[in-house]
N, C-alpha and C positions, 0 to 999 in steps of 0.2 A: 720252159720259159713263160708259159700260162699261167703257171702260178705267181711269178713274179710280177705278171701283167695286172693279176686279180689284187695283189698285193699292195702294188703303187694306187690301182685305182680307190680302193678300200682309204689308203693313205691320204690320197688328196681330199677324198669326199669326207672322212672323219678325221682328219690330223694325223698325224703320226703319234700312235699309240702302242701299247703294247703287245695286242694281236698282229696289225700289218707289221711289227718290226718282227716278229718270232716268224711270221709266214714268209718275208722278205730272207730273212736268215736260212731258213728250210729250201726255198728255192735256189740261193745262191750257191748253198751246197750242196743241193741235187745237181744243177747246171755243171758245177765244178766235177763230179763225179764223171757224170755222162762225157765230158770234154776231154778228161784224163785217162779215163778208164774201161770205156765201153769201145770195143774195139770193131772199128769198121771193116777190117780185112785182117786177115790171117794168114801168113805164107810159111811153109815149112821147108828147110833143106837140111843138109848133112851135119851143120854146124848149131842148129837150133830151130829156134822158132820166132818170126818178127810179128809182133803187133802193133797195128797202124790204127791211133786213134784220131779225134779231130783235131788234138793239139800236140800228139808227142809221136813218137816211134819207138817202141820197146823191144829189143832182142834179148830172149832168154835161150841161155845155152842149153844144151841137152844134161851137161853137168849138173846145172843148176834144179833141175826138174825131179822130183823125185818118183812120179807117175802121173799117167794120164787116166782120165776118170770122165764117165757121162756126168752131165749134171744133172742134179736132183730135181726131181717134179716139181713146178711152181704153180702149175694150172688145178684147177680142181676138175678142168674135163679133160680126160686122157688124151683124146686125140688133138687135142689143143697144144698139150706139153711137149715142149721140145726137148731133145737131149743133146744139147752142144757138148764142145769139150771143155773140159778145164785142166790146166796144169796145176799139179800140186808141189808147191816148195816148202816143204815142212809143212806146219800147219795151214798157210796162207793158200788159198785159192786163187787163182789167177784166170779169170773167163779169155779163154782163145775164140770161142764163136758160140753165138746164144742159139744157134738151129743145127741140126742134124746136117753131117754133109752128106752127099752121096755116098752110094757104094763103090762108084770109079775113082771120086776123090779120094774115100778112105784107101781104096788100092793104091792111088798113086803118092799118097805120104808114107805109106809101107814103101813102097819104092825107092823113093828118094832118101829116106834116112837110112837104108841099107839094112842087111839082113839082122844083125846084131841087135843094133837099136831100134827094130821093128819088134823082134821078139820081145825086147825089155818092156819098152814102153805101149806096144798096141795088144799085146797077146792078152792083157785083163779086159779088153774092149771088145764090147758087142758089135759086130759089124751092121753098119745101117742095114734097115729092112729086115733085121733080123731080133727074135725078143731074149 
């Protein structure tokens, strides 16, 4: 939103040129991605995963998920980099959580989905707090 405010301020001061227009398009695109795809919360049950974003609620059935994996590091500082959960749906990655869950939450997710699904989806994941 800050990017959009800067683009509008530049456009008001200098007129609507190419640069302010490009910045506005980038700001609106970024805002749409955040509003429709960045999860505020994620819940897990026996049927699947529910992601709640600012403007939508998405249920992903376990049948539609190929596997769960940790996010790749995006920070250059290892202590700051989080390892949230990503659901793989074919070649597409769906962000479930951008931060590492606690060990209690990890075990609770395994318990909720049941032993068969837990073995299938959680066996390749490192438990939080371990390397």
